[in-house]
MIDREN-504737 format. One line per 8 residues: number of its first residue (from 0); their letters; for each residue x, y, z of C-alpha. Coordinates in pm, 1 decimal. Example, Ala and Ser with C-alpha at 12.3 -4.5 7.8 and 13.67 -1.06 7.14 Angstrom:
# MIDREN-504737
0	as	1230.0 -450.0 780.0 ~ 1367.0 -106.0 714.0
//
This chain:
# MIDREN-504737
0	msfdferl	2177.1 929.0 -1093.5 ~ 2316.7 1036.0 -758.4 ~ 2127.8 1310.6 -575.5 ~ 2275.5 1591.0 -414.2 ~ 1960.9 1635.1 -161.8 ~ 2156.5 1956.6 -13.9 ~ 2146.3 2156.4 -370.8 ~ 1775.8 2025.9 -429.4
8	qkewkgla	1648.2 2159.7 -104.3 ~ 1820.7 2500.2 -138.2 ~ 1707.5 2535.1 -512.4 ~ 1357.1 2444.4 -411.7 ~ 1348.3 2693.2 -127.5 ~ 1434.5 3000.5 -351.0 ~ 1134.7 2882.5 -550.2 ~ 943.6 2871.2 -282.5
16	davlqrss	1004.6 3164.5 -126.3 ~ 923.8 3295.0 -449.1 ~ 611.5 3167.3 -489.2 ~ 494.7 3191.0 -129.0 ~ 553.0 3554.7 -185.3 ~ 364.3 3605.6 -491.7 ~ 74.3 3427.0 -319.5 ~ 39.8 3591.2 5.2
24	algleasm	75.7 3966.9 -201.8 ~ -235.7 3796.0 -385.9 ~ -432.7 3755.8 -77.6 ~ -399.4 3364.7 -94.9 ~ -295.0 3101.0 140.6 ~ -38.7 2850.1 -53.0 ~ 68.4 2463.6 16.2 ~ 292.2 2335.9 -253.7
32	afsaqddl	558.0 2032.5 -301.5 ~ 820.3 2016.8 -474.6 ~ 971.6 1643.1 -594.9 ~ 1263.2 1477.9 -802.6 ~ 1288.0 1089.8 -875.9 ~ 1491.4 838.9 -1046.2 ~ 1307.4 516.2 -1156.4 ~ 1469.6 208.0 -1329.4
40	tvkvrlgk	1281.6 -106.6 -1425.1 ~ 1463.7 -366.2 -1567.7 ~ 1276.7 -710.4 -1722.8 ~ 1412.6 -1034.5 -1848.9 ~ 1257.4 -1351.5 -1966.2 ~ 1411.2 -1671.9 -1990.7 ~ 1745.1 -1555.2 -1944.9 ~ 1779.4 -1253.5 -2208.4
48	leeirqsa	1693.6 -871.4 -2142.8 ~ 1341.8 -794.6 -2258.4 ~ 1310.1 -415.7 -2145.3 ~ 1460.2 -128.8 -1952.3 ~ 1284.0 158.5 -1875.4 ~ 1401.5 465.6 -1706.0 ~ 1265.2 801.2 -1607.5 ~ 1363.9 1104.8 -1379.7
56	pvgfsirv	1065.5 1325.8 -1333.9 ~ 1051.7 1642.4 -1138.5 ~ 740.5 1768.5 -1036.0 ~ 571.0 2101.6 -879.0 ~ 230.1 2068.1 -699.7 ~ 30.2 2354.6 -549.8 ~ -293.5 2398.5 -335.9 ~ -402.6 2784.2 -301.9
64	ykgkrsvs	-661.5 2895.8 -44.4 ~ -877.9 3228.1 -34.0 ~ -1114.8 3180.7 203.4 ~ -1329.8 2868.9 205.1 ~ -1236.8 2808.6 -112.3 ~ -962.7 2621.2 -300.5 ~ -804.6 2503.8 -657.6 ~ -507.2 2346.1 -707.4
72	sstshler	-267.1 2277.9 -1023.2 ~ 107.4 2117.1 -1087.1 ~ 358.5 2093.1 -1333.0 ~ 670.0 1921.4 -1415.9 ~ 842.9 2290.3 -1559.6 ~ 1017.4 2447.1 -1241.9 ~ 1125.1 2775.7 -1360.6 ~ 1046.7 3034.6 -1147.7
80	erllslve	870.5 3271.4 -1381.0 ~ 638.1 2956.1 -1500.5 ~ 558.8 2882.6 -1138.0 ~ 442.4 3236.0 -1028.8 ~ 237.8 3254.4 -1369.3 ~ 66.9 2948.8 -1262.0 ~ -12.1 3119.0 -920.6 ~ -136.7 3433.1 -1115.3
88	rlsatvdl	-367.4 3153.9 -1295.8 ~ -496.5 2975.3 -1011.3 ~ -532.4 3325.8 -807.7 ~ -800.1 3423.0 -1116.3 ~ -991.4 3070.3 -1069.0 ~ -1037.2 3041.9 -707.4 ~ -1346.9 3290.9 -703.3 ~ -1536.8 3070.7 -935.0
96	vdedpatg	-1536.4 2747.2 -652.9 ~ -1807.1 2721.8 -406.1 ~ -1718.4 2787.4 -64.6 ~ -1705.8 2485.4 168.8 ~ -1694.2 2540.7 568.5 ~ -1434.1 2238.3 582.5 ~ -1200.9 2425.4 322.1 ~ -885.8 2514.1 453.9
104	mperelly	-505.9 2510.2 576.8 ~ -429.5 2261.0 841.4 ~ -398.0 2377.0 1184.4 ~ -57.8 2532.7 1211.8 ~ 9.1 2308.4 1553.2 ~ -51.7 1957.4 1375.7 ~ 226.4 2080.9 1095.0 ~ 559.7 1842.5 1118.6
112	aggpdldl	868.7 2015.9 1292.1 ~ 1107.7 1784.3 1289.0 ~ 1179.9 1440.9 1447.4 ~ 1378.4 1101.7 1438.3 ~ 1548.0 998.5 1136.2 ~ 1357.9 701.8 976.6 ~ 1646.8 576.5 734.2 ~ 1413.9 558.3 429.9
120	ydpkvtdv	1692.0 632.5 158.8 ~ 1998.6 421.0 87.0 ~ 2275.6 574.3 -117.0 ~ 2331.3 198.4 -219.1 ~ 1962.9 179.6 -406.4 ~ 2098.3 473.0 -589.6 ~ 2428.1 312.2 -719.5 ~ 2249.8 4.4 -866.9
128	saqlarem	2308.6 -8.4 -1214.8 ~ 2112.9 -132.0 -1496.2 ~ 2362.1 -422.0 -1570.9 ~ 2339.5 -506.7 -1181.7 ~ 1939.6 -519.4 -1202.6 ~ 1945.7 -734.6 -1481.3 ~ 2207.7 -981.0 -1351.1 ~ 1994.2 -986.1 -1026.1
136	airgeaaa	1659.7 -1070.5 -1227.1 ~ 1840.6 -1324.2 -1423.5 ~ 1935.4 -1516.2 -1107.7 ~ 1580.1 -1506.6 -954.4 ~ 1462.3 -1643.3 -1297.5 ~ 1713.6 -1894.0 -1350.0 ~ 1655.6 -1993.9 -969.4 ~ 1270.8 -2062.3 -1037.7
144	maadprik	1349.5 -2240.9 -1359.8 ~ 1594.8 -2492.0 -1173.8 ~ 1337.1 -2564.0 -893.6 ~ 1154.6 -2851.1 -1069.0 ~ 1139.0 -3006.2 -1426.1 ~ 772.4 -2907.3 -1414.6 ~ 847.8 -2529.1 -1438.8 ~ 862.0 -2474.2 -1776.4
152	nssgadvg	837.4 -2098.3 -1885.3 ~ 863.1 -1763.9 -1739.2 ~ 671.6 -1471.4 -1744.3 ~ 971.4 -1292.3 -1657.1 ~ 1126.2 -1124.7 -1357.1 ~ 1204.4 -779.0 -1305.2 ~ 1377.4 -541.2 -1071.5 ~ 1223.7 -190.5 -987.7
160	larggvmr	1423.3 86.9 -870.0 ~ 1302.6 398.9 -713.2 ~ 1486.6 706.9 -533.5 ~ 1456.4 1049.2 -501.8 ~ 1315.5 1307.2 -228.9 ~ 1002.9 1560.2 -172.5 ~ 977.4 1886.2 -2.0 ~ 662.0 2049.1 107.6
168	fntlglaa	621.6 2410.9 198.6 ~ 317.3 2604.0 329.6 ~ 241.6 2941.1 416.2 ~ 225.1 2894.0 780.3 ~ 560.0 2834.9 763.6 ~ 628.2 2469.3 686.3 ~ 961.5 2360.6 532.5 ~ 957.6 1997.9 543.0
176	frpgsait	1202.2 1756.3 333.1 ~ 1157.2 1337.5 312.5 ~ 1419.0 1146.7 111.1 ~ 1354.0 790.8 -0.1 ~ 1417.2 501.2 -192.0 ~ 1302.2 162.1 -270.3 ~ 1405.7 -181.9 -459.9 ~ 1169.7 -465.6 -551.7
184	lsvspvae	1295.4 -805.5 -685.6 ~ 979.6 -992.0 -861.2 ~ 994.9 -1351.6 -1069.0 ~ 684.5 -1468.4 -1242.6 ~ 779.2 -1828.6 -1377.0 ~ 460.7 -2084.1 -1529.7 ~ 461.6 -2449.6 -1453.0 ~ 301.3 -2716.2 -1675.0
192	ddagnkys	164.2 -3071.1 -1602.9 ~ 195.0 -3362.4 -1771.3 ~ -165.6 -3256.3 -1983.4 ~ -0.3 -2950.9 -2086.8 ~ -206.1 -2725.4 -1828.8 ~ -18.7 -2425.4 -1717.9 ~ -18.2 -2269.5 -1409.1 ~ 134.5 -1922.2 -1327.6
200	dgwfcsar	200.1 -1758.9 -1009.0 ~ 500.6 -1544.1 -874.1 ~ 626.5 -1387.0 -555.9 ~ 846.8 -1061.4 -494.2 ~ 1050.2 -902.3 -208.2 ~ 1030.7 -515.0 -171.2 ~ 1309.5 -288.1 34.1 ~ 1381.6 30.9 123.8
208	hlgdleea	1787.6 -28.3 130.4 ~ 1941.8 -282.7 -60.0 ~ 2101.4 -498.8 243.5 ~ 1727.7 -581.1 337.4 ~ 1635.3 -744.7 5.7 ~ 1625.3 -1109.7 -3.0 ~ 1857.5 -1299.6 -242.2 ~ 1720.6 -1338.6 -574.4
216	eaigrvaa	1740.1 -1743.2 -551.4 ~ 1486.2 -1771.7 -269.0 ~ 1212.4 -1505.0 -439.5 ~ 1262.9 -1727.2 -730.7 ~ 1268.8 -2067.5 -558.6 ~ 915.4 -1917.7 -360.0 ~ 771.2 -1829.5 -666.5 ~ 821.9 -2183.9 -819.5
224	rrcldqig	677.0 -2333.8 -498.2 ~ 359.6 -2090.9 -555.5 ~ 332.0 -2220.5 -896.6 ~ 374.4 -2598.1 -854.4 ~ 109.5 -2584.5 -529.2 ~ -141.7 -2504.5 -811.4 ~ -99.4 -2821.5 -1046.7 ~ -391.0 -3003.4 -1023.5
232	adnkvttg	-596.7 -2756.6 -915.5 ~ -979.8 -2734.1 -984.3 ~ -1327.7 -2593.5 -874.1 ~ -1465.5 -2945.9 -734.3 ~ -1591.5 -2844.7 -405.6 ~ -1927.3 -2882.0 -252.0 ~ -2104.5 -2520.4 -222.7 ~ -2165.4 -2464.7 169.5
240	rypvlfsp	-2049.7 -2286.4 432.1 ~ -1698.1 -2381.8 580.1 ~ -1437.9 -2222.9 795.1 ~ -1178.7 -2033.5 577.4 ~ -809.9 -1958.1 689.9 ~ -692.0 -1670.3 481.6 ~ -271.7 -1666.7 431.2 ~ -114.5 -1351.1 520.0
248	etamgllt	-108.8 -1243.6 140.6 ~ -479.7 -1281.4 101.7 ~ -552.2 -1148.4 463.2 ~ -378.9 -815.8 412.7 ~ -666.8 -782.0 167.3 ~ -905.1 -759.4 415.6 ~ -714.2 -537.2 624.8 ~ -680.9 -316.3 302.8
256	hlfecisg	-1074.2 -290.6 284.3 ~ -1139.8 -235.5 634.2 ~ -928.6 72.8 611.7 ~ -1098.1 190.4 311.7 ~ -1409.8 130.2 507.9 ~ -1263.6 351.4 799.4 ~ -1138.0 609.4 622.4 ~ -1277.5 940.1 703.5
264	driykgas	-1344.1 1067.0 361.9 ~ -1618.8 742.4 321.2 ~ -1722.1 823.1 686.1 ~ -1828.0 1201.6 622.8 ~ -2005.6 1085.1 324.7 ~ -2216.4 809.6 475.1 ~ -2054.7 550.0 222.5 ~ -1917.8 311.9 455.2
272	flagkege	-2115.4 44.2 650.8 ~ -1902.9 117.6 976.7 ~ -2015.2 470.1 950.0 ~ -2124.0 573.6 1312.8 ~ -1926.4 257.9 1481.9 ~ -1663.8 434.2 1617.4 ~ -1591.9 336.0 1982.9 ~ -1791.4 15.2 1911.9
280	svasnqvt	-1682.2 -369.3 1864.1 ~ -1595.1 -431.7 1457.7 ~ -1407.8 -707.4 1516.7 ~ -1306.1 -1036.3 1746.4 ~ -1123.6 -928.9 2057.1 ~ -836.7 -1091.0 1890.9 ~ -784.3 -824.5 1602.2 ~ -571.1 -541.4 1697.5
288	ivddplrq	-453.5 -341.7 1406.9 ~ -197.0 -20.0 1394.9 ~ -98.0 217.7 1164.2 ~ 303.1 306.6 1227.9 ~ 424.8 570.5 981.0 ~ 736.5 570.4 1157.6 ~ 870.1 262.7 1137.6 ~ 1246.3 250.7 1083.1
296	rglasapf	1318.2 178.8 676.6 ~ 905.1 98.0 668.8 ~ 765.5 54.3 296.0 ~ 515.3 320.2 369.3 ~ 685.1 496.9 620.7 ~ 625.9 906.9 599.3 ~ 724.5 1164.4 895.6 ~ 441.5 1383.3 737.0
304	dnegvata	124.2 1364.5 521.1 ~ 72.0 1531.1 171.7 ~ -89.6 1835.8 382.4 ~ 262.2 1845.7 590.7 ~ 95.5 1703.4 867.6 ~ 304.1 1526.2 1123.5 ~ 209.3 1162.4 1136.1 ~ 191.4 955.4 1457.2
312	trtlvdrg	169.7 562.8 1504.2 ~ -200.1 483.0 1588.6 ~ -406.9 203.4 1689.2 ~ -713.6 157.6 1467.4 ~ -874.2 -119.5 1592.1 ~ -799.0 -228.1 1964.0 ~ -920.8 -575.8 2059.8 ~ -1185.2 -556.2 1837.1
320	ilklypcd	-1282.7 -181.8 1918.4 ~ -1299.2 84.8 1633.7 ~ -1076.0 341.9 1769.1 ~ -1066.5 625.1 1564.6 ~ -1152.7 743.7 1149.9 ~ -817.2 813.0 973.1 ~ -869.9 1139.7 856.5 ~ -689.1 1471.1 632.4
328	tfaarkln	-814.4 1802.5 720.0 ~ -1109.2 1838.5 498.7 ~ -1260.9 1517.1 615.6 ~ -1150.5 1584.2 995.9 ~ -1339.4 1877.3 990.7 ~ -1635.9 1745.0 836.0 ~ -1649.7 1539.6 1084.5 ~ -1574.9 1790.6 1382.1
336	rastghsa	-1217.7 1661.6 1464.8 ~ -852.6 1691.7 1394.9 ~ -685.1 1562.1 1120.6 ~ -501.9 1242.7 1190.4 ~ -194.6 1300.6 914.3 ~ -357.6 1058.7 669.8 ~ -347.8 1274.3 399.9 ~ -286.4 1150.3 28.6
344	gggairsy	-352.1 1449.0 -139.1 ~ -674.1 1519.8 -384.2 ~ -914.9 1453.8 -94.8 ~ -768.2 1070.9 -81.5 ~ -699.7 917.4 258.0 ~ -374.1 697.5 295.5 ~ -227.3 449.2 544.1 ~ 125.6 372.7 633.3
352	nlsvangt	258.5 51.4 738.3 ~ -56.1 -87.1 839.8 ~ -70.4 -418.8 1016.2 ~ -274.0 -661.7 1210.5 ~ -94.1 -750.1 1490.6 ~ 83.8 -1069.6 1541.3 ~ -78.3 -1353.9 1690.4 ~ 3.0 -1674.8 1901.5
360	qsrealla	-122.5 -1961.9 1637.4 ~ 104.2 -2158.3 1408.2 ~ -15.0 -2211.3 1073.2 ~ -28.5 -2593.7 1179.9 ~ -234.2 -2502.7 1476.5 ~ -482.1 -2302.4 1279.7 ~ -525.4 -2572.0 1001.1 ~ -655.0 -2795.0 1318.2
368	qlgtgllv	-868.6 -2588.6 1429.0 ~ -1032.3 -2511.9 1070.1 ~ -1054.6 -2875.7 1023.0 ~ -1264.5 -2926.5 701.0 ~ -1299.5 -2600.9 494.1 ~ -1047.0 -2401.9 250.8 ~ -681.8 -2257.4 266.0 ~ -663.8 -1910.5 70.9
376	nsfvgfsf	-333.9 -1857.1 -57.1 ~ -441.4 -1593.8 -348.9 ~ -731.1 -1411.7 -468.0 ~ -835.3 -1382.0 -843.7 ~ -1086.0 -1087.4 -903.0 ~ -1284.4 -934.4 -653.5 ~ -1632.1 -774.4 -552.2 ~ -1677.2 -568.8 -247.0
384	nhatgdfs	-1924.8 -304.7 -119.3 ~ -1807.8 -57.0 57.4 ~ -2135.3 51.1 182.4 ~ -2282.8 -270.1 289.3 ~ -1974.6 -470.4 340.0 ~ -2070.6 -758.7 104.7 ~ -1758.5 -942.1 22.6 ~ -1713.2 -1209.5 -260.0
392	rgvrgfwv	-1383.8 -1306.7 -426.0 ~ -1239.8 -1583.9 -641.4 ~ -959.1 -1764.4 -484.8 ~ -666.1 -2045.0 -531.9 ~ -555.4 -2231.1 -240.6 ~ -640.1 -2566.1 -96.5 ~ -938.8 -2770.2 45.8 ~ -869.4 -2898.6 396.5
400	esgkpgkp	-925.4 -3214.9 530.8 ~ -891.0 -3316.5 896.9 ~ -665.3 -2990.6 934.8 ~ -435.2 -3104.6 639.7 ~ -432.2 -2909.0 316.5 ~ -521.3 -3144.2 45.7 ~ -614.3 -3104.2 -341.2 ~ -525.2 -2785.3 -455.5
408	vqevtvsg	-838.3 -2527.5 -568.7 ~ -911.8 -2270.9 -824.1 ~ -1216.6 -2098.5 -978.5 ~ -1356.4 -2118.6 -622.7 ~ -1563.2 -1809.4 -439.4 ~ -1581.4 -1712.4 -96.7 ~ -1824.1 -1451.5 -2.8 ~ -1956.2 -1276.4 285.8
416	nlgtmlkd	-1998.5 -983.9 469.4 ~ -1681.3 -817.0 595.0 ~ -1851.8 -698.9 932.6 ~ -1910.6 -1056.7 1008.3 ~ -1596.4 -1210.5 897.8 ~ -1445.6 -972.9 1116.3 ~ -1644.0 -1078.5 1408.7 ~ -1577.1 -1446.3 1329.4
424	vigvgndl	-1231.3 -1427.4 1328.5 ~ -1122.2 -1746.0 1555.8 ~ -760.3 -1743.0 1522.6 ~ -489.4 -1525.2 1453.3 ~ -143.4 -1667.5 1342.1 ~ 220.8 -1570.9 1427.7 ~ 359.7 -1550.7 1074.2 ~ 318.4 -1165.7 1011.1
432	elrygtds	599.5 -1027.2 796.0 ~ 605.7 -668.4 680.2 ~ 599.8 -760.5 300.7 ~ 406.1 -501.6 181.2 ~ 328.4 -206.2 365.4 ~ -15.3 -368.9 443.8 ~ 40.1 -639.8 607.3 ~ -157.0 -951.7 820.4
440	psllirem	-45.3 -1275.0 1012.0 ~ -312.3 -1577.1 890.6 ~ -669.6 -1507.5 973.5 ~ -892.3 -1768.7 1057.1 ~ -1292.1 -1708.8 984.8 ~ -1535.6 -1947.9 1158.2 ~ -1768.9 -1958.5 830.1 ~ -1826.7 -1836.4 507.9
448	vvsgs	-2000.1 -1952.8 197.0 ~ -1782.9 -2139.7 -38.4 ~ -1894.6 -2224.5 -381.0 ~ -1754.9 -2469.5 -623.6 ~ -1870.0 -2644.2 -923.3
//
């Protein structure tokens, strides 16, 4: 599906003008968004096409304000009269909602008023056909299957594509458009040992532009290696306190938990162990965390948030010091401050291209510093308490002796407290890759409880 973004913007503006006019006539302020997307997912397994899913959703969402009251709704029907009728229904119900002093439109001066092109849309992604996606998936899976005789099966390979645009309007004069595209290729092989035990894992790559996607064969080979690394894994580890090295794929999980705990919605509710810690040390001085919505071709880049507030690159943690709580308009007012442009809609707070700053130590140097302990390569299940910071997750990885990874382990649990863990970061790797949208280099924790058999 090819998008005529110029036509879409013209159509949406015409509809928005009508909705805004009706809202104002009813004594309402309003914020709304139009979206159109084309999605394609192609899955193969053992070289054969298994599934094709296609969809082309369109949508309209609106939130109206009357004083300190607000209600919202959404629809996939974009006919003018339907949208005007929706505004009428919202007007009839908004008085039923309790007032809240924090409710209201964003401040006008915070709204997006233009900025540099972030290069988030690639027409070549739009041109990827189901046939080409199938061929890419087959190549990735075939490379995994050919990597080693012990790769005997596959859970499949997928190519997913998303392309489209969103445009936001409000009664303060906002009219902001953002196009976007993304392509992901994932491969999930299955290895088998001589006893018939099976080990599954996978690997993937996502990109905004087709040319930035890794070769399918390279993704398949990494997926195969991750499976083979697990062969012979057990949980025969003596329970105790040991240093733990989190690989980039798992360190980013710690970063996700931290962001959740400093998000303004949890802070004003008192539902985070980091409430009241702004300006204080919450991590090792080796840890700096930046949220960058303005990265060119970034997987999570966005020039404005779900309220139309302009985004900006922000340092959340500077050498261990917590600098700010990310907020939308409502949470910001609860905390007596301004929105930071982190609205995800519906009262949720989002991050953008969130990352721990790259360190200077190689993987080998971190392992040598670890000595004897655990290298964590993937998580299996989790338990995390945002209010207390208590952390416990099943993991897979390697037991390390004298700085050298030895036997693979699985069904092992690592536990501790996120606040203590962050302050106990004693090494930061130089292996940061911008792969997920939330990314971290390897992180070495001084000590955690490791529980085995």
